[in-house]
Each structure stands twice: as C-alpha cells, then as structure tokens.
C-alpha positions in Angstrom: -8.7 -20.6 -17.9 -10.2 -24.1 -19.0 -8.2 -27.3 -17.6 -6.6 -28.3 -20.7 -4.3 -32.1 -20.1 -0.7 -31.5 -20.3 -0.5 -34.5 -23.0 -2.5 -31.2 -25.4 0.6 -29.5 -25.1 2.8 -32.4 -26.0 1.4 -34.0 -28.9 4.4 -35.0 -31.5 6.5 -35.2 -28.6 8.8 -37.8 -27.9 7.4 -40.6 -25.2 10.9 -40.7 -23.5 10.8 -36.4 -22.8 6.4 -36.6 -21.6 6.1 -35.9 -17.9 3.8 -38.0 -16.1 1.7 -35.1 -15.1 1.3 -30.9 -14.4 3.7 -31.2 -11.6 6.6 -32.2 -13.9 6.1 -29.6 -17.7 8.7 -28.7 -19.3 9.8 -25.1 -18.2 8.9 -24.4 -21.3 5.3 -25.3 -21.8 4.9 -23.5 -18.4 6.2 -20.5 -19.4 3.5 -20.7 -22.2 0.8 -20.9 -20.4 1.5 -18.4 -17.8 2.1 -15.9 -21.3 -0.6 -16.9 -22.9 -3.8 -17.4 -20.0 -2.4 -16.1 -17.1 -1.8 -11.8 -17.3 -3.2 -11.6 -13.7 -0.3 -11.6 -11.5 -2.5 -13.7 -8.3 -2.9 -16.1 -10.5 0.6 -16.4 -11.9 1.2 -16.3 -8.0 -0.8 -19.3 -6.9 0.4 -21.4 -10.4 3.8 -20.9 -8.1 3.2 -22.1 -5.7 2.6 -25.6 -7.5 5.7 -27.1 -7.0 8.8 -25.8 -6.8 9.9 -26.8 -10.6 7.0 -24.3 -11.3 7.6 -21.5 -8.8 11.5 -21.5 -10.1 10.1 -21.2 -13.7 7.9 -18.5 -13.2 10.9 -17.0 -11.2 12.8 -17.0 -13.8 10.2 -15.1 -16.0 11.5 -12.1 -14.2 7.5 -10.9 -14.6 6.7 -7.8 -13.5 4.8 -7.6 -10.3 2.7 -5.2 -9.6 0.9 -4.1 -6.8 -2.5 -5.7 -5.6 -4.9 -4.0 -3.4 -5.9 -6.0 0.0 -9.9 -6.0 0.4 -10.5 -6.3 4.7 -14.0 -7.8 5.6 -15.0 -9.7 8.9 -17.3 -12.0 5.9 -14.7 -12.6 2.9 -11.7 -10.9 2.4 -10.5 -9.6 -1.1 -7.7 -9.4 -3.3 -7.8 -6.7 -6.2 -5.3 -6.9 -8.5 -5.7 -3.8 -10.3 -4.4 -3.5 -13.9 -6.4 -6.9 -15.1 -9.1 -6.1 -12.9 -9.2 -9.7 -11.2 -10.4 -10.4 -7.8 -10.2 -13.0 -5.8 -11.0 -14.1 -2.2 -8.0 -14.8 0.5 -8.1 -17.4 3.8 -7.2 -15.2 6.6 -7.9 -15.9 10.3 -11.1 -15.4 11.9 -9.6 -13.7 14.8 -7.6 -11.2 12.5 -10.9 -10.6 9.4 -11.9 -7.2 11.7 -8.6 -5.9 12.1 -7.9 -2.5 10.6 -5.4 -2.0 8.4 -2.4 0.3 9.3 0.3 0.3 6.0 2.1 -2.4 4.6 5.3 -3.7 3.1 5.6 -5.9 0.3 3.5 -8.3 2.0 3.6 -7.9 5.2 0.5 -6.0 6.4 -0.4 -4.1 10.4 -3.2 -5.1 11.4 -5.2 -3.1 14.7 -7.4 -5.1 16.9 -9.8 -3.3 20.0 -11.5 -6.6 20.5 -11.7 -8.8 22.3 -8.3 -8.0 23.4 -6.2 -5.1 21.8 -4.1 -6.7 19.5 -0.9 -5.7 16.8 0.3 -8.2 14.1 2.9 -7.6 11.2 0.6 -10.2 9.2 2.5 -11.5 6.0 -0.7 -12.6 3.1 1.2 -14.8 1.5 3.1 -16.9 3.6 0.6 -16.9 6.4 0.2 -17.9 9.6 2.3 -20.2 11.2 5.9 -18.8 9.7 4.2 -14.3 8.4 2.5 -13.5 11.8 4.6 -10.6 14.3 2.8 -10.0 17.5 3.9 -6.6 17.8 3.2 -4.5 21.5 0.6 -2.5 22.7 2.8 -0.7 25.4 4.3 2.4 25.6 8.3 3.3 27.4 7.3 7.1 27.1 10.3 9.7 28.1 9.3 9.8 31.7 10.3 5.8 31.7 5.8 5.0 32.4 4.4 2.4 30.4 1.3 3.6 28.9 -1.7 1.8 26.4 -1.0 3.0 22.5 -3.4 2.7 19.3 -1.4 2.6 16.4 -2.2 4.7 13.7 0.3 3.7 10.8 3.1 2.1 10.8 5.7 1.4 8.5 9.0 -1.4 8.1 12.3 0.1 7.7 13.4 -4.1 5.5 12.0 -7.4 5.2 11.0 -9.6 9.1 13.1 -12.2 7.7 16.7 -10.2 7.0 18.5 -9.3 10.4 17.9 -5.8 12.7 15.1 -4.3 11.4 13.2 -1.7 12.7 9.4 -0.8 13.0 8.2 3.3 13.3 4.6 4.0 13.6 2.4 7.0 14.4 -0.1 5.7 17.9 -2.1 7.8 20.2 -0.9 7.4 24.2 -3.4 6.2 26.0 -6.5 8.7 25.7 -4.9 10.7 24.0 -5.6 12.3 20.3 -2.0 13.8 20.1 -0.2 11.7 17.3 3.0 10.4 18.6 6.2 8.4 16.9 8.0 5.5 18.3 9.6 2.9 16.7 10.4 -1.0 17.9 12.9 -3.0 17.5 12.6 -7.1 17.3 14.3 -7.5 20.9 12.5 -5.0 22.9 8.7 -5.4 24.4 7.2 -1.7 24.4 7.1 1.2 21.9 9.6 3.8 22.7 8.3 7.7 22.6 10.9 9.5 20.4 8.2 12.8 19.5 5.3 14.6 19.6 4.6 16.1 16.4 0.7 18.6 17.7 -0.5 19.2 14.1 -1.3 15.6 13.2 0.9 13.1 10.4 -0.7 12.5 7.5 1.7 10.1 6.1 4.4 8.2 6.6 7.3 5.9 5.1 10.6 4.5 4.4 12.5 6.5 2.6 16.1 6.2 1.0 17.4 4.2 4.6 15.3 6.4 6.8 11.3 7.0 7.9 10.3 10.4 6.9 6.5 11.5 8.5 4.4 13.9 6.5 2.4 16.3 8.3 -1.0 18.7 8.4 1.5 21.5 7.6 3.0 19.2 4.8 6.2 20.0 7.1 8.6 17.0 7.4 10.5 14.9 10.1 12.8 12.6 9.2 14.3 9.6 12.2 17.5 9.8 11.8 19.7 7.6 14.5 20.8 9.0 18.0 23.1 6.8 20.0 20.1 3.8 20.6 17.7 4.6 19.6 16.5 8.1 17.2 15.8 12.1 17.6 13.4 13.8 15.2 14.3 16.2 12.9 12.0 18.9 10.9 12.2 19.7 7.8 10.2 23.5 7.1 8.9 23.0 3.4 8.9 26.9 2.3 6.3 26.1 -0.6 3.0 24.3 0.4 0.9 22.7 -2.6 -2.9 22.2 -1.7 -3.2 25.7 0.6 -4.1 27.4 -3.2 -6.3 24.1 -3.0 -7.6 24.8 -0.3 -8.4 28.0 -0.6 -10.2 27.4 -4.1 -12.8 24.7 -2.2 -13.0 27.0 0.7 -14.8 29.5 -1.6 -17.2 27.0 -3.8 -19.0 24.2 -1.6 -18.2 22.6 1.8 -18.1 19.0 1.7 -14.5 17.7 0.0 -12.1 15.7 1.6 -8.9 16.2 0.8 -6.2 13.1 1.5 -2.0 13.6 1.6 0.3 10.9 0.9 4.1 9.7 0.7 5.8 8.0 -2.3 8.9 7.2 -3.2 9.1 7.8 -7.5 10.6 5.1 -9.7 13.1 6.7 -10.1 14.0 7.6 -6.4 12.4 10.6 -5.7 10.3 11.5 -2.4 7.3 12.7 -3.6 3.8 14.4 -1.9 0.2 13.7 -3.1 -2.9 15.6 -2.7 -5.5 13.7 -3.7 -9.7 16.0 -3.2 -12.5 14.0 -3.6 -15.9 15.0 -2.9 -17.4 13.5 -0.2 -19.7 10.9 -1.2 -19.3 11.7 -4.7 -15.8 10.7 -6.9 -11.8 11.9 -6.5 -11.5 14.1 -9.6 -8.2 15.7 -9.3 -5.0 15.0 -7.8 -1.5 16.8 -7.3 1.6 15.3 -7.5 5.2 17.0 -6.3 8.7 16.2 -5.1 10.5 17.3 -2.6 13.4 19.9 -3.8 16.5 20.7 -1.4 18.5 23.7 -2.8 21.9 24.3 -1.8 21.5 26.5 1.0 18.6 23.3 2.2 16.1 25.1 2.1 13.3 22.2 1.2 10.4 23.1 -1.1 8.0 21.1 -3.3 8.2 21.3 -6.9 5.9 20.0 -9.3 6.6 17.1 -10.2 6.0 16.2 -14.3 6.4 12.3 -15.4 9.0 11.5 -17.9 8.5 8.0 -17.8 5.8 5.0 -17.9 5.3 5.3 -14.2 2.2 3.6 -12.4 1.5 5.4 -8.8 -0.4 3.6 -6.6 -2.2 5.4 -3.1 -2.7 4.7 -0.3 -1.7 6.0 3.5 0.9 4.1 4.5 0.7 2.1 1.8 1.6 4.3 -1.5 4.0 2.5 -4.0 5.4 3.4 -7.3 6.3 1.2 -10.7 7.7 1.5 -14.2 5.0 0.0 -16.4 4.9 -0.4 -20.4 0.8 0.9 -20.8 0.1 4.8 -20.0 0.7 7.2 -16.2 -1.3 6.3 -14.1 -2.6 7.4 -10.4 -4.0 4.5 -8.9 -6.4 5.1 -5.7 -8.5 3.2 -2.6 -11.3 4.2 -1.2 -10.3 6.5 2.5 -13.4 8.8 3.0 -15.3 6.4 5.5 -18.3 6.8 3.8 -21.0 4.9 5.8 -23.4 3.0 3.3 -27.0 3.7 3.6 -28.0 0.4 2.6 -25.8 -1.6 5.5 -25.2 -0.2 9.0 -21.4 -0.4 10.2 -20.5 -0.7 6.1 -18.0 2.3 4.2 -18.6 2.6 0.4 -15.8 1.1 -1.3 -16.8 3.2 -4.2 -13.9 5.2 -4.7 -11.7 3.5 -6.4 -9.6 3.7 -9.5 -7.0 5.3 -11.8 -6.7 8.8 -13.0 -4.9 9.1 -16.2 -3.5 12.4 -17.0 -2.3 11.6 -20.3 -6.2 11.6 -21.3 -6.4 15.7 -20.7 -2.5 16.2 -22.5 -1.9 18.7 -19.5 1.2 18.2 -16.7 1.4 14.7 -14.9 1.9 17.1 -11.2 -1.5 18.8 -11.4 -5.4 18.3 -13.7 -8.6 18.4 -13.2 -10.7 15.3 -14.5 -14.0 17.3 -15.4 -14.7 14.8 -18.2 -15.1 10.8 -17.5 -12.5 10.0 -20.5 -9.6 10.2 -18.0 -10.7 8.7 -15.0 -12.1 4.8 -14.6 -13.1 2.3 -12.0 -11.9 -0.4 -11.1 -15.5 -2.1 -10.7 -19.2 -1.5 -10.6 -19.7 -0.8 -7.1 -21.9 -3.5 -6.5 -19.5 -6.1 -7.4 -16.5 -5.2 -4.6 -19.6 -3.2 -2.4 -20.1 -2.3 1.1 -17.5 -2.8 3.6 -17.6 -3.6 7.5 -13.8 -2.6 7.4 -11.9 0.1 6.1 -9.8 1.5 4.4 -7.6 -1.1 1.8 -4.3 -1.1 2.0 -1.8 -1.8 -1.3 0.5 -4.8 -0.7 3.2 -5.7 -3.5 4.6 -9.6 -2.8 7.7 -10.3 -4.3 8.8 -12.5 -7.3 9.3 -16.3 -7.9 7.8 -19.2 -5.5 6.7 -19.1 -2.1 7.5 -15.7 -0.5 9.4 -15.3 2.2 10.1 -12.3 2.5 
C-alpha cells in the first residue's frame, strides 16, 4: 500500500479532532485502512504493533486469523499467507535458522538443532528471543532410571506456555535407536520422562480435547491418560483402516508414491484423519479425510467425513489446524516430500505446496482424486519460493490482537 498522509483521511474534520500523527489516528480511520488496504493477516499483525492504540483497535475488529506457513531457511526464513498469497521475510536468531521444525502450536514452533551442540527449543515467532524462547531438555529419564540423549522427531503443547501447568509431549528416539518413544516434559523438570515405545512408529500427533493423541503406522490411535504424576498410554485399535485400499491400489499401479498421514481437529470438534498421496517427484493428487467414530460398544473406526460447512483444513505434521472460512472448502498442504534439488546440493524442493478444492469436481469431500488442474492450485511459482536447505515448513496460527504474549 502506498504511503498516505493522515490528512488525506481527515479532510473537512474540525482542527480540534485532528490527530498529531499516524500513532493517534481515530479508530474508524484505522478500521478503514485495515479493511480496504490490508487483506494479508501478516500485514495486519505488523500494523497492530505500531502502538497500544492501533493494537487495541485492530483486536476489537475481531478479524479472522488464518494460519500462516513458516518457511525455514538458513539464509532467509519467511512467512507465507496462503489465502492472499503474500510472502514476508521474518527475523530469526542466526543460531536457530538451521534447525529442523518439529511441530507448532499457535505462534510457538519446536526447533531441533544438532550443531554445534544438540538443542531443542520452543520459540514464539511473534515475541522473539527475549520473551518467546524456552530451552527444552535433550536428555530423557527412561523407565529403568537411566538418563540418555534423545533426538526429537515431533512435539506438541497442551496449552500456551504463558499459562500454568502446561505439558509438552513428544515422539523421540533414544540414543542410536530408531524406535519411536513417547515422552513428556513439565516446566519444572530437567529431563524428558519416558512413557512408552511404539514399535510400528508414529506418523503424527495432536493435542485433542484435553489429551495427546498419536497416529501409528497401522492407523491405530494412542492416547495419553494421566496416571499419578505421569501418564500411561491407552491404545485404540481402529477396525476400519482407510488407506489399505490406497496402498494396494498404488502398489499395483506404479512405484514412487508417497503417502502422508495427519491428525487434525475439525471446526466442529471431530478428530480427523487425512491421507495425502503424492508422487515422489510430482504433485499431490489425492487426499482422503475421515473422522474417528466410536460406537456404544467402544469399537473405533475411521468413517467417511463429509464436510457440511465452509471449512479450511491445513495439513502438516504436528501442525495441522482447521478454520471456518467464508470462501470455498479447501484443503491446504505443505511440501513434505523431502525431494532433493538437482540444481543445489543439500537443498530440497518446495514445489508441491497448494490447495485442493473438492467442490470443483462436485464429489464427496471425504475422498476424491484430482484428474485435472482445475481442482488443484499452487500458492506461487516454484521460483518465487525456491528450494531450501531446511525442510519442512509448518503451519502456525498467531493469536488475535496486538503483540502476542501466548
């Protein structure tokens, strides 16, 4: 937006009511600027940081806060707003730029670093280094009472760290082991606490309706249940496995397909399971959505999920979210293929990022394939976003209002 002097909005106003500068503009003019010129949530956020007056005025507008995509990079980390297709640079401490992203909750992201020393950090993208950094342990106390080094694969928060008694749960690897272990951490502890191992591996995790949930490679669910001062794992054997037919179909057709599985809470409060199919070197072309259904006998199954409202779903490991939108139902997805660039060593493509809109094909939301490009869109040209040396992006969702404190 081109710079416009305050006087341009105030022609004809009495001199006594004219503000001295941008910082004291009347609330109605601030609202007009935001509504008419700033469709990007990132631009609105930055404008709310001008001062308390601007922040309170913009917060009172109760504008929808859609998720942002955080694109990591050792050189230029960026925010991307998928609805308006806006791309913004973001400042990040140099020591954190090379870290792998392991999940997010609101504006908080989990960053795992292996060089020059192993670190695991919870970082607030809106508050920055001084008020938004929590260093988490890199060791675990196992069930035998021994302490070992860990590598965190993914993590999730129970509630914002600004509140009391929050918990972090994570999927970790202990020492040189490749086995996934579920662990938890409380703010007064020096180590992670081992809860149990998952031999067949974990695809995704989500804090849902007061409990941490984990999706295993067999598409069963594990839920953490409080027990004394710790937790125990409660397994749900899900009778109907949605992606087994998908596995069989693609294996029979051609090799090179990548299946990604995610957990996400719908806007109506359902626990959803998403299966995304991508050709290794091409584009995502198939997404299926199902919801967890438990009958009176306690038998769980994945049932077809039929979207009945204008819902936008954003899929990413340990960072999936859903929002109500006034636009068309859309499934947004990240490029998590880990496909290496042929032109740049140790870089990964970010070409498969965009959305699928099932209404275009006029078929069920819960399962459809995209045989043409009309139902699929890319966010930007690949050259605009480029390859990166730090995979993979995550979604983050800042809170409304001025400077974020959660």
